[in-house]
PANU-589771 format. One line per field, with one value per atom (N, C-alpha, C, CB): atom name; residue number from 1; residue in three letters; x, y, z. Coordinates in steps of 0.05 Angstrom, whole numbers. Each point is the difference from the previous one (the first is absolute). Glycine has a CB too. Example, Ala and Ser with C-alpha at 12.3 -4.5 7.8 and 13.67 -1.06 7.14 Angstrom:
<recs>
atom N CA C CB N CA C CB $
nr 1 1 1 1 2 2 2 2 $
rest ala ala ala ala ser ser ser ser $
u 264 -18 18 -38 31 16 -15 24 $
v -114 24 24 -23 44 24 22 -13 $
w 156 0 0 25 -39 1 14 -43 $
</recs>
This chain:
<recs>
atom N CA C CB N CA C CB N CA C CB N CA C CB N CA C CB N CA C CB N CA C CB N CA C CB N CA C CB N CA C CB N CA C CB N CA C CB N CA C CB N CA C CB N CA C CB N CA C CB N CA C CB N CA C CB N CA C CB N CA C CB N CA C CB N CA C CB N CA C CB N CA C CB N CA C CB N CA C CB N CA C CB N CA C CB N CA C CB N CA C CB N CA C CB N CA C CB N CA C CB N CA C CB N CA C CB N CA C CB N CA C CB N CA C CB N CA C CB N CA C CB N CA C CB N CA C CB N CA C CB N CA C CB N CA C CB N CA C CB N CA C CB N CA C CB N CA C CB N CA C CB N CA C CB N CA C CB N CA C CB N CA C CB N CA C CB N CA C CB N CA C CB N CA C CB N CA C CB N CA C CB N CA C CB N CA C CB N CA C CB N CA C CB N CA C CB N CA C CB N CA C CB N CA C CB N CA C CB N CA C CB N CA C CB N CA C CB N CA C CB N CA C CB N CA C CB N CA C CB N CA C CB N CA C CB N CA C CB N CA C CB N CA C CB N CA C CB N CA C CB N CA C CB N CA C CB N CA C CB N CA C CB N CA C CB N CA C CB N CA C CB N CA C CB N CA C CB N CA C CB N CA C CB N CA C CB N CA C CB N CA C CB N CA C CB N CA C CB N CA C CB N CA C CB N CA C CB N CA C CB N CA C CB N CA C CB N CA C CB N CA C CB N CA C CB N CA C CB N CA C CB N CA C CB N CA C CB N CA C CB N CA C CB N CA C CB N CA C CB N CA C CB N CA C CB N CA C CB N CA C CB N CA C CB N CA C CB N CA C CB N CA C CB N CA C CB N CA C CB N CA C CB N CA C CB N CA C CB N CA C CB N CA C CB N CA C CB N CA C CB N CA C CB N CA C CB N CA C CB N CA C CB N CA C CB N CA C CB N CA C CB N CA C CB N CA C CB N CA C CB N CA C CB N CA C CB N CA C CB N CA C CB N CA C CB N CA C CB N CA C CB N CA C CB N CA C CB N CA C CB N CA C CB N CA C CB N CA C CB N CA C CB N CA C CB N CA C CB N CA C CB N CA C CB N CA C CB N CA C CB N CA C CB N CA C CB N CA C CB N CA C CB N CA C CB N CA C CB N CA C CB N CA C CB N CA C CB N CA C CB N CA C CB N CA C CB N CA C CB N CA C CB N CA C CB N CA C CB N CA C CB N CA C CB N CA C CB N CA C CB N CA C CB N CA C CB N CA C CB N CA C CB N CA C CB N CA C CB N CA C CB N CA C CB N CA C CB N CA C CB N CA C CB N CA C CB N CA C CB N CA C CB N CA C CB N CA C CB N CA C CB N CA C CB N CA C CB N CA C CB N CA C CB N CA C CB N CA C CB N CA C CB N CA C CB N CA C CB N CA C CB N CA C CB N CA C CB N CA C CB N CA C CB N CA C CB N CA C CB N CA C CB N CA C CB N CA C CB N CA C CB N CA C CB N CA C CB N CA C CB $
nr 1 1 1 1 2 2 2 2 3 3 3 3 4 4 4 4 5 5 5 5 6 6 6 6 7 7 7 7 8 8 8 8 9 9 9 9 10 10 10 10 11 11 11 11 12 12 12 12 13 13 13 13 14 14 14 14 15 15 15 15 16 16 16 16 17 17 17 17 18 18 18 18 19 19 19 19 20 20 20 20 21 21 21 21 22 22 22 22 23 23 23 23 24 24 24 24 25 25 25 25 26 26 26 26 27 27 27 27 28 28 28 28 29 29 29 29 30 30 30 30 31 31 31 31 32 32 32 32 33 33 33 33 34 34 34 34 35 35 35 35 36 36 36 36 37 37 37 37 38 38 38 38 39 39 39 39 40 40 40 40 41 41 41 41 42 42 42 42 43 43 43 43 44 44 44 44 45 45 45 45 46 46 46 46 47 47 47 47 48 48 48 48 49 49 49 49 50 50 50 50 51 51 51 51 52 52 52 52 53 53 53 53 54 54 54 54 55 55 55 55 56 56 56 56 57 57 57 57 58 58 58 58 59 59 59 59 60 60 60 60 61 61 61 61 62 62 62 62 63 63 63 63 64 64 64 64 65 65 65 65 66 66 66 66 67 67 67 67 68 68 68 68 69 69 69 69 70 70 70 70 71 71 71 71 72 72 72 72 73 73 73 73 74 74 74 74 75 75 75 75 76 76 76 76 77 77 77 77 78 78 78 78 79 79 79 79 80 80 80 80 81 81 81 81 82 82 82 82 83 83 83 83 84 84 84 84 85 85 85 85 86 86 86 86 87 87 87 87 88 88 88 88 89 89 89 89 90 90 90 90 91 91 91 91 92 92 92 92 93 93 93 93 94 94 94 94 95 95 95 95 96 96 96 96 97 97 97 97 98 98 98 98 99 99 99 99 100 100 100 100 101 101 101 101 102 102 102 102 103 103 103 103 104 104 104 104 105 105 105 105 106 106 106 106 107 107 107 107 108 108 108 108 109 109 109 109 110 110 110 110 111 111 111 111 112 112 112 112 113 113 113 113 114 114 114 114 115 115 115 115 116 116 116 116 117 117 117 117 118 118 118 118 119 119 119 119 120 120 120 120 121 121 121 121 122 122 122 122 123 123 123 123 124 124 124 124 125 125 125 125 126 126 126 126 127 127 127 127 128 128 128 128 129 129 129 129 130 130 130 130 131 131 131 131 132 132 132 132 133 133 133 133 134 134 134 134 135 135 135 135 136 136 136 136 137 137 137 137 138 138 138 138 139 139 139 139 140 140 140 140 141 141 141 141 142 142 142 142 143 143 143 143 144 144 144 144 145 145 145 145 146 146 146 146 147 147 147 147 148 148 148 148 149 149 149 149 150 150 150 150 151 151 151 151 152 152 152 152 153 153 153 153 154 154 154 154 155 155 155 155 156 156 156 156 157 157 157 157 158 158 158 158 159 159 159 159 160 160 160 160 161 161 161 161 162 162 162 162 163 163 163 163 164 164 164 164 165 165 165 165 166 166 166 166 167 167 167 167 168 168 168 168 169 169 169 169 170 170 170 170 171 171 171 171 172 172 172 172 173 173 173 173 174 174 174 174 175 175 175 175 176 176 176 176 177 177 177 177 178 178 178 178 179 179 179 179 180 180 180 180 181 181 181 181 182 182 182 182 183 183 183 183 184 184 184 184 185 185 185 185 186 186 186 186 187 187 187 187 188 188 188 188 189 189 189 189 190 190 190 190 191 191 191 191 192 192 192 192 193 193 193 193 194 194 194 194 195 195 195 195 196 196 196 196 197 197 197 197 198 198 198 198 199 199 199 199 200 200 200 200 201 201 201 201 202 202 202 202 203 203 203 203 204 204 204 204 205 205 205 205 206 206 206 206 207 207 207 207 208 208 208 208 209 209 209 209 210 210 210 210 211 211 211 211 212 212 212 212 213 213 213 213 214 214 214 214 215 215 215 215 216 216 216 216 217 217 217 217 218 218 218 218 219 219 219 219 220 220 220 220 221 221 221 221 222 222 222 222 223 223 223 223 $
rest met met met met phe phe phe phe lys lys lys lys ser ser ser ser trp trp trp trp lys lys lys lys ile ile ile ile gly gly gly gly arg arg arg arg ile ile ile ile ala ala ala ala gly gly gly gly ile ile ile ile asp asp asp asp val val val val tyr tyr tyr tyr leu leu leu leu his his his his ser ser ser ser thr thr thr thr phe phe phe phe leu leu leu leu leu leu leu leu leu leu leu leu leu leu leu leu ala ala ala ala phe phe phe phe thr thr thr thr ala ala ala ala leu leu leu leu ser ser ser ser gly gly gly gly leu leu leu leu ala ala ala ala tyr tyr tyr tyr arg arg arg arg asp asp asp asp pro pro pro pro leu leu leu leu leu leu leu leu gln gln gln gln leu leu leu leu leu leu leu leu asn asn asn asn leu leu leu leu gly gly gly gly leu leu leu leu pro pro pro pro leu leu leu leu met met met met leu leu leu leu phe phe phe phe ser ser ser ser ile ile ile ile val val val val val val val val leu leu leu leu his his his his glu glu glu glu leu leu leu leu gly gly gly gly his his his his ala ala ala ala leu leu leu leu ala ala ala ala ala ala ala ala arg arg arg arg his his his his tyr tyr tyr tyr gly gly gly gly val val val val gly gly gly gly thr thr thr thr arg arg arg arg glu glu glu glu ile ile ile ile thr thr thr thr leu leu leu leu tyr tyr tyr tyr pro pro pro pro ile ile ile ile gly gly gly gly gly gly gly gly val val val val ala ala ala ala arg arg arg arg leu leu leu leu gln gln gln gln ser ser ser ser thr thr thr thr his his his his phe phe phe phe thr thr thr thr pro pro pro pro glu glu glu glu glu glu glu glu glu glu glu glu met met met met ala ala ala ala val val val val ser ser ser ser ala ala ala ala ala ala ala ala gly gly gly gly pro pro pro pro ala ala ala ala val val val val asn asn asn asn phe phe phe phe ala ala ala ala leu leu leu leu ala ala ala ala gly gly gly gly ala ala ala ala ala ala ala ala trp trp trp trp gly gly gly gly leu leu leu leu ala ala ala ala pro pro pro pro ile ile ile ile leu leu leu leu ala ala ala ala thr thr thr thr thr thr thr thr pro pro pro pro leu leu leu leu met met met met ala ala ala ala phe phe phe phe leu leu leu leu ile ile ile ile ser ser ser ser gln gln gln gln phe phe phe phe leu leu leu leu leu leu leu leu tyr tyr tyr tyr asn asn asn asn leu leu leu leu gly gly gly gly leu leu leu leu ala ala ala ala leu leu leu leu phe phe phe phe asn asn asn asn leu leu leu leu val val val val pro pro pro pro ala ala ala ala phe phe phe phe pro pro pro pro met met met met asp asp asp asp gly gly gly gly gly gly gly gly arg arg arg arg ile ile ile ile leu leu leu leu arg arg arg arg ala ala ala ala phe phe phe phe leu leu leu leu ser ser ser ser arg arg arg arg arg arg arg arg gln gln gln gln gly gly gly gly his his his his val val val val arg arg arg arg ala ala ala ala thr thr thr thr leu leu leu leu thr thr thr thr ala ala ala ala ala ala ala ala ser ser ser ser trp trp trp trp gly gly gly gly gln gln gln gln arg arg arg arg phe phe phe phe ala ala ala ala trp trp trp trp val val val val phe phe phe phe gly gly gly gly leu leu leu leu val val val val gly gly gly gly leu leu leu leu ile ile ile ile thr thr thr thr ala ala ala ala ser ser ser ser leu leu leu leu asn asn asn asn leu leu leu leu val val val val leu leu leu leu leu leu leu leu gly gly gly gly leu leu leu leu phe phe phe phe val val val val trp trp trp trp leu leu leu leu ala ala ala ala ala ala ala ala gly gly gly gly ala ala ala ala glu glu glu glu arg arg arg arg ser ser ser ser gln gln gln gln val val val val ser ser ser ser arg arg arg arg arg arg arg arg trp trp trp trp tyr tyr tyr tyr phe phe phe phe $
u 2695 14 -19 45 -59 -19 -27 30 -45 -28 -21 17 -42 -22 -20 7 -18 -21 -25 33 -55 -26 -8 -11 2 -7 -29 46 -61 -28 -11 8 -34 -15 -18 2 -1 -16 -15 32 -58 -16 6 2 2 5 28 -48 66 28 19 -11 28 19 21 -9 17 22 23 -32 56 23 21 -9 25 22 26 -28 44 27 19 -5 20 16 22 -7 14 19 -13 24 -50 -14 5 -35 39 6 27 -28 47 26 -3 22 -39 -5 -11 -8 -12 -14 21 -45 63 20 19 -5 12 21 -14 26 -51 -15 -2 -28 20 -3 28 -38 60 26 6 17 -22 7 -17 14 -37 -18 10 -39 58 10 17 0 7 15 -18 29 -54 -18 -7 -21 23 -7 -29 44 -59 -29 -13 0 -16 -15 -19 3 -14 -19 15 -27 52 15 10 15 -9 6 -24 32 -57 -23 -6 -16 20 -5 21 -19 44 20 -6 33 -48 -7 -28 29 -47 -26 -4 -12 29 -1 6 13 7 4 -24 48 -60 -24 -23 14 -16 -20 4 -2 27 7 -7 38 -30 -6 -30 47 -62 -29 -12 0 12 -8 8 4 20 7 -19 47 -58 -19 -25 18 -27 -23 6 -15 38 10 -2 32 -21 -1 -29 49 -65 -27 -16 2 6 -12 5 4 22 4 -15 43 -44 -13 -31 36 -48 -29 -6 -6 24 -4 3 16 4 3 -23 49 -61 -23 -23 17 -20 -21 1 1 23 3 3 23 -31 0 25 -32 50 27 3 22 -16 4 29 -37 40 27 7 -6 30 8 7 15 -1 9 12 10 -8 14 23 -43 68 22 15 6 0 13 31 -44 61 28 9 2 24 11 -3 31 -30 -1 -29 47 -66 -29 -15 14 -36 -17 -3 -25 17 -5 -25 49 -68 -24 4 -30 29 5 -27 41 -45 -26 1 -7 -16 -3 6 -33 31 4 8 -36 51 7 -9 42 -60 -11 -22 12 -5 -19 2 4 -27 1 15 -43 54 13 -15 21 -47 -18 -2 -27 25 -4 27 -37 59 26 4 21 -29 3 -17 9 -34 -18 10 -38 47 11 24 -16 33 27 -6 26 -45 -7 -15 -1 -10 -18 15 -31 56 15 7 19 -9 5 -27 44 -66 -25 -10 -10 16 -8 16 -12 37 17 -10 40 -45 -11 -25 20 -39 -24 4 -21 39 7 10 8 11 12 -22 43 -61 -23 -18 1 -5 -16 14 -20 47 16 -2 32 -29 0 -29 34 -54 -27 -7 -11 23 -9 21 -23 43 21 -10 31 -49 -11 -16 -1 -11 -16 17 -40 59 15 25 -16 27 26 -6 22 -31 -6 24 -48 70 24 22 -18 42 24 9 15 -20 7 -19 18 -44 -18 4 -32 40 6 25 -20 40 22 -4 24 -40 -7 -15 -4 -16 -16 17 -40 59 18 17 1 10 16 -16 28 -54 -16 -5 -21 15 -5 26 -36 59 25 8 14 -18 7 -16 12 -38 -18 7 -36 42 6 27 -24 44 27 -3 23 -37 -2 -14 0 -22 -13 17 -41 53 18 24 -14 26 24 -6 17 -40 -9 -7 -15 8 -6 24 -40 65 24 0 26 -21 -2 22 -23 27 22 -13 31 -33 -11 18 -20 9 -30 -16 14 -5 -16 -25 40 -60 -26 2 -19 37 3 12 7 10 11 -21 44 -62 -21 -22 11 -14 -19 13 -20 47 14 -2 31 -27 -2 -29 37 -58 -27 -4 -16 25 -3 13 -1 26 15 -11 40 -52 -11 -21 7 -21 -20 11 -25 48 13 21 -10 27 23 -5 29 -51 -4 14 -1 -8 8 31 -45 56 28 17 -9 7 18 -6 1 -24 -6 12 -42 44 14 30 -35 46 29 7 0 -17 5 -4 -15 -5 -6 21 -48 58 22 25 -20 25 26 -3 7 -28 -3 1 -27 17 3 28 -42 59 28 15 -1 -8 14 -6 -3 -22 -8 11 -39 45 13 27 -25 40 25 -3 14 -35 -5 -5 -19 1 -6 23 -44 62 23 19 -6 11 19 -9 16 -41 -12 2 -31 25 1 29 -38 57 28 9 9 -19 9 -15 9 -34 -14 2 -29 44 3 -27 37 -54 -27 1 -25 28 0 -27 31 -52 -25 0 -24 34 3 19 -9 30 21 -14 42 -56 -13 -23 13 -28 -20 11 -27 51 12 7 17 -5 9 -26 42 -63 -25 -11 -10 10 -11 17 -18 45 17 -3 33 -34 -3 -28 32 -53 -27 -4 -15 25 -4 17 -9 33 17 -12 39 -51 -14 -21 10 -27 -23 10 -28 49 12 11 13 -1 12 -23 42 -63 -23 -13 -9 2 -15 19 -31 58 18 3 22 -21 -1 -27 30 -50 -26 0 -22 34 0 18 -9 33 20 -5 34 -45 -1 -29 43 $
v 153 -13 -2 17 5 1 -2 27 -41 -6 12 -44 45 8 -22 47 -52 -21 13 -34 24 9 -10 2 16 -9 5 9 3 5 19 -8 15 17 17 -31 57 17 20 -6 8 20 -5 36 -61 -6 6 7 -1 8 -23 53 -64 -19 13 -25 10 10 -20 26 -16 -15 5 0 -19 3 -4 -17 37 -3 -19 48 -61 -20 13 -32 57 12 5 22 -20 3 -25 28 -50 -24 1 -26 41 4 17 -4 24 16 -17 38 -55 -16 -19 3 -15 -17 13 -27 51 15 7 19 -11 7 -25 37 -59 -25 -8 -15 17 -7 21 -21 46 19 -6 35 -46 -4 -24 18 -34 -22 9 -28 54 12 1 26 -25 2 -28 44 -48 -25 -5 1 22 -2 -4 30 -53 -6 23 -48 61 22 23 -11 16 23 -9 18 -44 -11 4 -35 28 3 29 -42 59 29 10 7 -17 10 -6 -7 -16 -7 11 -43 45 10 29 -35 51 29 9 4 -17 6 -8 -5 -17 -9 19 -48 58 22 23 -13 22 24 -5 13 -35 -3 -7 -14 6 -1 28 -43 61 27 12 4 -12 10 -10 1 -26 -8 16 -43 52 16 30 -30 37 26 -1 7 -27 -2 -5 -19 4 -3 27 -48 67 25 15 1 -4 11 -13 13 -40 -15 6 -34 36 5 30 -35 52 28 2 18 -32 0 -13 -1 -20 -14 19 -42 59 20 19 -2 6 18 -19 38 -61 -18 -14 31 -31 -11 -25 47 -69 -25 -4 -20 1 -8 -26 28 -32 -26 -18 20 -10 -16 19 -39 27 12 -20 26 -14 -19 11 -13 -3 8 -6 -9 29 -2 7 11 -17 7 29 -37 54 30 12 3 -23 11 -14 44 -32 -12 19 -27 14 15 -10 7 12 -7 9 4 -25 6 6 -30 55 9 -5 35 -39 -4 24 -33 57 25 20 -11 30 22 28 -28 27 25 11 -17 34 13 30 -38 51 28 7 5 19 8 -7 34 -27 -6 -30 42 -59 -26 -13 0 9 -12 8 3 20 9 -18 49 -55 -17 -28 27 -37 -30 0 -11 30 0 4 20 -5 5 -23 49 -68 -19 -20 6 -12 -20 11 -18 42 11 4 22 -15 4 -25 36 -60 -25 -4 -21 27 -2 18 -12 37 18 -10 36 -47 -10 -25 17 -35 -22 8 -25 46 9 12 9 5 12 -22 40 -62 -22 -12 -10 5 -12 18 -22 49 18 -2 30 -30 -1 -27 31 -52 -27 -9 -14 29 -7 -6 30 -11 -4 -26 49 -58 -25 -25 26 -25 -23 -5 8 14 -3 -12 42 -65 -12 -14 -6 1 -12 17 -46 43 14 -7 1 -27 -9 14 -46 47 13 29 -34 46 29 5 6 -23 3 -4 -14 -6 -6 25 -52 61 24 24 -17 22 23 -2 5 -29 -5 4 -32 22 3 29 -42 58 29 14 -1 -6 13 -9 2 -26 -8 16 -46 49 14 29 -32 44 29 4 6 -23 1 -4 -17 -4 -4 24 -49 59 21 26 -21 29 23 -3 8 -32 -5 2 -30 19 0 27 -45 63 29 17 -4 -7 16 4 -19 45 5 -9 37 -65 -13 -18 1 10 -15 -25 44 -69 -5 -8 -15 22 -5 17 -11 5 12 31 -41 50 29 11 -4 -8 10 2 -18 -1 0 21 -47 52 22 26 -26 29 24 4 -4 -17 3 7 -33 22 6 31 -51 60 28 17 -12 7 16 -1 -7 -16 -4 23 -53 61 19 27 -21 27 26 -6 25 -46 -5 -19 9 -24 -23 -26 34 -56 -26 -3 -19 26 -7 17 -10 35 17 -9 41 -46 -8 -26 25 -43 -27 5 -23 40 6 12 8 10 12 -21 44 -61 -20 -20 6 -14 -20 11 -19 44 13 -2 34 -26 -2 -29 42 -62 -27 -9 -8 16 -8 13 -5 29 14 -17 48 -55 -15 -27 26 -38 -27 2 -11 31 5 1 24 -12 3 -29 49 -65 -26 -18 8 -6 -16 6 -3 30 6 -6 34 -30 -6 -31 42 -57 -28 -10 -2 13 -7 7 5 18 8 -16 47 -55 -16 -29 37 -45 -29 -13 -3 20 -11 -6 26 -51 -11 8 -40 42 6 29 -36 54 29 3 15 -30 3 -11 -6 -16 -11 18 -47 59 19 25 -17 26 22 -7 17 -40 -10 -3 -25 15 -3 27 -42 62 27 12 6 -8 14 -13 10 -35 -13 7 -39 35 6 28 -36 56 28 6 12 -22 3 -11 -1 -22 -12 17 -43 53 18 25 -18 29 25 -3 13 -36 -4 -4 -22 7 -4 25 -44 61 25 18 -3 3 17 -6 6 -32 -8 9 -40 38 8 30 -38 52 30 10 3 -14 11 -12 6 -30 -13 -4 -22 $
w 1651 23 25 -17 22 22 -11 27 -11 -9 21 -22 13 17 2 -12 36 3 8 12 -24 7 27 -47 65 27 6 16 -34 6 -21 50 -46 -16 17 -37 35 16 -17 37 -35 -16 -30 39 -47 -28 -10 -7 26 -8 11 1 -17 8 17 -41 63 15 0 29 -35 -4 22 -50 55 20 -16 41 -42 -14 17 -21 5 15 18 -38 33 18 27 -39 40 26 20 -25 12 16 14 -30 16 13 25 -44 42 24 23 -29 24 19 12 -24 6 11 18 -39 30 18 26 -40 39 26 18 -25 12 15 15 -34 19 11 23 -47 44 21 23 -32 28 24 18 -27 16 16 24 -42 41 21 25 -34 30 24 10 -18 44 11 5 21 -19 5 -27 42 -44 -24 -8 11 8 -6 -16 42 -30 -14 -28 46 -50 -26 -20 22 -11 -16 -7 20 -2 -5 -21 49 -46 -18 -30 37 -40 -27 -7 3 17 -5 -7 29 -16 -6 -29 46 -59 -28 -16 5 2 -16 5 3 22 4 -19 49 -49 -17 -28 31 -42 -28 -7 -4 24 -2 -2 26 -12 -1 -27 51 -61 -28 -20 14 -13 -19 -1 6 20 2 -11 40 -37 -11 -31 41 -52 -29 -11 2 14 -8 0 19 -2 -1 -27 50 -59 -27 -20 12 -12 -20 -2 7 16 0 -9 36 -28 -9 -29 42 -54 -30 -14 6 6 -10 -2 20 1 -1 -25 51 -61 -24 -25 29 -27 -25 -6 -17 35 -6 19 -14 1 14 10 -28 45 10 -8 38 -50 -9 23 -41 61 23 22 -32 55 22 8 17 -16 5 25 -51 70 24 -2 26 -20 0 28 -49 55 27 7 -4 -17 6 -2 -19 15 -1 -22 17 -25 -20 -25 37 -58 -25 -13 -7 2 -16 -28 40 -58 -29 -13 -3 -3 -13 -29 33 -44 -29 -17 11 2 -14 23 -40 32 18 -12 16 -35 -12 17 -46 64 18 -3 33 -27 2 26 -27 30 26 24 -23 22 23 6 -11 -11 3 11 -37 26 10 29 -46 54 28 18 -15 7 15 3 -16 -8 0 18 -47 45 15 30 -42 49 29 12 -9 -8 11 18 -41 35 15 28 -43 45 27 14 -16 2 14 13 -32 19 12 26 -45 45 23 23 -30 24 21 11 -21 4 10 18 -42 35 17 27 -41 40 24 19 -26 14 15 12 -30 14 11 25 -46 41 23 26 -34 29 21 16 -27 11 11 15 -38 26 11 23 -48 50 20 29 -28 38 26 4 3 -25 1 -6 -15 -3 -8 18 -48 58 14 29 -28 29 26 14 -17 2 11 -11 3 12 -10 -29 47 -54 -27 -20 17 -12 -19 0 5 16 0 -17 46 -44 -15 -31 41 -48 -28 -12 11 5 -10 -3 22 -4 -2 -25 49 -55 -24 -25 25 -24 -23 -7 11 11 -3 -10 37 -26 -7 -29 49 -56 -29 -19 14 -9 -18 -2 11 11 1 -16 47 -40 -12 -30 43 -52 -29 -14 8 4 -12 -3 19 2 1 -19 48 -46 -17 -30 36 -44 -27 -12 9 10 -7 -4 26 -23 -6 -30 40 -49 -28 -17 13 -12 -15 -20 39 -64 -22 -5 -22 18 -6 25 -46 71 23 -1 26 -9 0 1 21 -2 3 -26 50 -64 -24 -22 14 -16 -19 6 -9 34 8 -8 38 -34 -7 -31 40 -56 -29 -7 -7 18 -7 8 8 14 6 -20 46 -53 -19 -28 29 -35 -28 -6 2 18 -5 -13 38 -32 -11 -19 42 -36 -19 -22 38 -37 -19 11 -40 28 9 -3 -14 -9 -5 20 -51 52 17 30 -34 41 28 6 -2 -16 3 4 -31 15 2 29 -52 60 26 23 -18 18 19 -1 -3 -18 -3 12 -42 36 12 30 -39 52 28 10 -1 -16 8 3 -21 1 0 23 -49 57 23 25 -21 25 24 -1 4 -28 -2 13 -43 39 13 30 -39 49 29 11 -4 -10 9 0 -16 -4 -2 23 -49 54 20 27 -28 36 24 3 -1 -19 1 6 -33 20 7 28 -46 56 27 22 -17 11 19 -6 7 -28 -6 -9 34 -46 -9 -29 35 -41 -27 -16 17 -3 -14 -9 26 -11 -8 -24 50 -48 -24 -24 28 -26 -25 -9 14 6 -8 -14 38 -29 -13 -28 44 -49 -25 -19 22 -11 -16 -9 26 -6 -6 -22 49 -45 -19 -29 40 -41 -27 -13 15 2 -10 -8 29 -14 -6 -25 49 -50 -24 -25 28 -27 -22 -10 18 1 -8 -12 35 -23 -10 -29 49 -53 -28 -19 17 -9 -19 -7 20 -2 -7 -14 39 -33 -15 -27 38 -46 -28 -15 13 2 -11 -5 25 -5 -2 -22 48 -51 -19 -28 38 -41 -25 -10 11 $
</recs>
């Protein structure tokens, strides 16, 4: 029903835009009509595009870290709730999985640091100051949010890698997936309270993905 379109290629990796992302852009554009100032309308549409450009760089961090360990990336796909880098393999040692998972947030922290350092030079107008501050906040927010230990988010994968050292891959996955489903409830409830569709969808995604991983390793463990 829903398709993805290739929008570019970065570092040898195809980048796709999922069709549901267009719904988000259409909704954003329509909501911007409430503003009479053309500049505000442009900012209303441009800020989500800035955010998802940052998401691409975040996913590229994962992809390049995986490439360092000899694992390629099939593609990066952008969804309304974020991006997904599809690796050709997920067979990493705990140390490698920790490094690959941390690479995405590390890119965002580096970009936030660069924005902070360059702000005195680039923030020559109120508009530029606003854009730089948003760029910094988006990167910090994305990095910190992804470090929440909710598998299969980056923090959840880091948690699994840490636990794998003592518990083994299967038991560590079960533990991380359980935490992921707990956080999924939190995302969903907060999304309902704040009327944030993205948080509700993220909670649903985390719940389903964590449950699927839990079922897969459970079958492998018991059978």
